Legacy VTK file of the C-alpha trace (Angstrom):
# vtk DataFile Version 3.0
C-alpha trace
ASCII
DATASET POLYDATA
POINTS 230 float
-27.732 -15.904 23.785
-25.931 -13.989 21.422
-25.608 -14.942 17.881
-22.084 -15.696 15.833
-23.290 -12.456 13.825
-23.801 -10.644 16.578
-19.740 -10.696 17.875
-19.085 -9.464 14.293
-17.759 -5.815 14.324
-19.354 -3.833 11.528
-17.005 -2.427 9.146
-18.574 1.052 7.690
-17.053 2.030 3.826
-15.864 5.799 4.535
-13.795 8.275 2.199
-11.314 10.703 2.685
-9.788 13.638 0.406
-6.310 14.943 0.521
-7.063 18.105 -1.141
-3.742 19.914 -2.184
-2.569 23.208 -3.417
0.649 24.915 -4.609
2.514 27.815 -2.758
5.372 29.450 -2.721
6.984 26.981 -0.215
5.964 24.171 -1.796
2.440 22.077 -1.213
-0.424 22.481 1.268
-2.790 20.786 2.265
-6.317 21.151 3.897
-6.941 20.206 7.477
-9.866 20.256 9.350
-10.436 19.921 12.814
-13.620 18.188 14.152
-15.836 19.568 16.673
-14.548 18.596 20.045
-18.586 17.540 20.945
-18.080 14.943 18.844
-18.347 11.683 19.888
-15.840 10.297 17.105
-12.504 11.522 16.492
-13.732 15.108 18.746
-10.790 17.511 18.162
-8.429 15.823 15.731
-7.530 17.418 12.339
-8.424 15.273 9.950
-8.981 15.491 5.548
-12.329 16.431 4.521
-14.020 13.047 4.523
-16.996 10.535 5.967
-18.942 7.097 5.569
-20.354 6.042 2.237
-23.766 6.929 2.308
-26.834 4.462 0.374
-27.435 7.145 -1.940
-23.711 7.147 -3.116
-24.018 3.716 -4.513
-24.281 3.672 -8.359
-27.162 0.821 -9.773
-24.540 -1.875 -10.053
-23.487 -1.463 -5.999
-19.568 -0.703 -7.215
-17.827 -0.025 -4.226
-15.468 1.963 -5.284
-17.420 3.963 -7.163
-19.750 4.719 -4.389
-16.072 5.823 -2.345
-15.754 8.574 -5.536
-19.026 9.718 -5.221
-19.037 9.673 -1.308
-15.644 12.014 -1.461
-17.239 14.714 -4.038
-20.504 14.630 -0.934
-18.139 15.149 1.795
-15.573 17.394 0.228
-18.729 19.746 -0.330
-20.308 19.454 2.752
-17.525 19.238 5.329
-15.524 22.124 2.976
-18.158 23.881 0.547
-15.546 22.831 -2.267
-16.153 21.370 -5.734
-14.212 18.206 -6.758
-15.135 15.885 -9.684
-14.024 12.204 -10.082
-11.391 13.525 -12.521
-9.431 15.126 -10.003
-9.378 11.764 -7.431
-6.171 10.120 -7.397
-6.380 6.713 -5.559
-4.039 7.055 -2.787
-4.508 4.306 0.092
-7.054 2.236 1.549
-7.060 1.770 5.599
-8.999 -0.297 7.809
-9.669 0.110 10.884
-7.819 -2.795 13.086
-9.566 -5.374 14.877
-10.930 -3.727 18.385
-12.134 -0.509 17.730
-15.105 0.252 19.272
-15.961 2.019 15.372
-14.365 0.439 12.217
-14.305 1.967 9.078
-13.213 0.861 5.577
-11.733 3.880 4.189
-10.660 5.044 0.602
-8.151 7.932 0.546
-7.935 9.995 -2.844
-5.625 12.784 -3.402
-6.486 15.800 -5.780
-5.050 19.126 -6.547
-7.167 22.585 -6.100
-6.389 24.235 -8.510
-8.788 27.322 -8.849
-10.080 30.135 -6.418
-12.843 28.148 -4.114
-12.941 29.638 -0.855
-13.268 26.720 2.027
-16.111 27.087 3.609
-16.530 24.508 6.983
-20.078 24.398 8.571
-19.232 25.428 12.338
-21.022 22.153 13.427
-19.507 18.693 13.066
-16.217 20.741 11.649
-15.462 23.339 13.863
-12.284 25.261 11.846
-9.895 24.797 9.049
-6.376 25.822 8.022
-4.111 25.189 5.211
-0.936 23.574 6.264
2.659 22.133 4.750
2.865 18.613 5.160
5.907 19.111 7.053
4.865 21.403 9.128
1.842 19.704 10.030
3.973 16.339 11.311
6.422 18.774 13.072
3.123 20.557 15.157
1.726 16.978 15.714
5.138 15.891 17.448
4.938 19.178 19.546
3.183 17.930 22.822
2.535 21.662 23.483
0.882 22.425 19.906
-3.067 22.032 19.816
-2.874 19.915 16.052
-3.304 16.083 16.940
-3.442 13.407 13.777
-4.590 10.107 13.415
-2.327 7.381 12.057
-3.791 7.576 8.586
-3.750 11.455 8.555
0.398 11.243 9.525
1.311 8.485 7.157
-0.643 10.112 4.192
1.241 13.648 5.004
4.420 11.577 5.372
3.707 10.017 2.025
3.890 13.475 0.207
6.193 15.791 2.405
8.937 15.452 0.563
7.112 16.918 -2.788
7.876 20.240 -4.050
4.406 21.017 -5.858
1.137 19.075 -6.213
1.905 17.898 -9.863
4.917 16.082 -8.142
2.840 14.523 -5.644
0.079 13.612 -7.962
2.534 11.688 -10.154
3.988 9.357 -7.513
0.914 8.573 -6.469
-0.730 7.865 -10.078
2.314 5.956 -11.029
1.857 3.431 -8.764
-0.757 0.951 -6.921
-2.698 2.335 -4.069
-1.190 1.277 -0.714
-3.512 -1.123 1.487
-2.951 -0.758 5.318
-4.695 -3.047 7.483
-2.901 -2.399 10.509
-1.895 -5.257 13.276
-1.584 -4.337 15.985
1.664 -5.054 19.091
1.772 -3.398 22.470
4.620 -1.746 23.710
5.952 -0.033 26.736
3.625 3.556 26.491
1.706 2.883 23.470
0.852 0.835 20.290
2.856 -0.051 17.479
0.837 -0.786 14.248
2.388 -2.812 11.776
1.641 -2.725 8.109
1.736 -5.174 5.306
5.457 -5.364 4.308
6.842 -5.301 7.707
8.796 -8.448 8.603
6.801 -8.983 11.536
3.372 -8.254 10.191
2.274 -11.941 9.953
2.637 -12.580 13.697
2.707 -8.790 14.901
6.539 -10.053 15.959
8.337 -6.487 16.839
11.581 -7.669 16.841
11.984 -9.840 13.801
14.926 -8.923 11.236
13.396 -7.770 8.098
11.684 -4.735 6.458
10.209 -2.358 8.111
6.584 -0.930 7.679
5.280 0.293 10.975
3.978 3.347 12.974
4.706 3.430 16.972
1.720 5.589 18.794
3.661 6.551 22.118
3.168 8.773 24.988
0.588 10.771 22.114
3.492 10.940 19.808
3.620 9.350 16.228
6.321 7.826 14.544
6.296 6.208 11.245
8.766 3.900 9.689
8.737 2.366 6.136
11.797 0.371 4.791
10.819 -1.480 2.403
LINES 1 231
230 0 1 2 3 4 5 6 7 8 9 10 11 12 13 14 15 16 17 18 19 20 21 22 23 24 25 26 27 28 29 30 31 32 33 34 35 36 37 38 39 40 41 42 43 44 45 46 47 48 49 50 51 52 53 54 55 56 57 58 59 60 61 62 63 64 65 66 67 68 69 70 71 72 73 74 75 76 77 78 79 80 81 82 83 84 85 86 87 88 89 90 91 92 93 94 95 96 97 98 99 100 101 102 103 104 105 106 107 108 109 110 111 112 113 114 115 116 117 118 119 120 121 122 123 124 125 126 127 128 129 130 131 132 133 134 135 136 137 138 139 140 141 142 143 144 145 146 147 148 149 150 151 152 153 154 155 156 157 158 159 160 161 162 163 164 165 166 167 168 169 170 171 172 173 174 175 176 177 178 179 180 181 182 183 184 185 186 187 188 189 190 191 192 193 194 195 196 197 198 199 200 201 202 203 204 205 206 207 208 209 210 211 212 213 214 215 216 217 218 219 220 221 222 223 224 225 226 227 228 229
């Protein structure tokens, strides 16, 4: 007989870094594509990141510091880039919805890459990389004929800074507010799913039709639409 503890889905701590650089048109962010052969999110375009390892934890077991350490390590391992704790600005925290095959509690950080480091992916777990303007990446992900595909956390993170003209502007925006906590609740709609986030009028009971504020993302027929009207 299964014990109650055997039925609880494990939630793995993880960390991700949204790396930015200034360009003539505004800002660019680094996206890396996971190898299509990888079981989890194979073929998806994401930001450098991964699970928090045991070695990432400091002596006092501080979870936030472990996430910072993991973010630095994963950026080095997946993109060949060196960043420091001082460069990381806490952007958001995402918890995978209940019922998913694999769940993560992920710290998202924003960082400016202001030197001449060259991206070097390993060709294994990470197949390729590209720098892209946030607005361009969002538009490409909406084109069903384009190979760029984004998961909701990546789509929302890009949407958050897509209107910024410089990395400094994006950094200020994030640094001057509290990190946004995303613990999605799911509601099924025709052709797909709606993820409800804290602040949405329907968040408490997954009611899509209740009047009031909106903070949600629709995933319908492989297309995403993020709505934030708070």
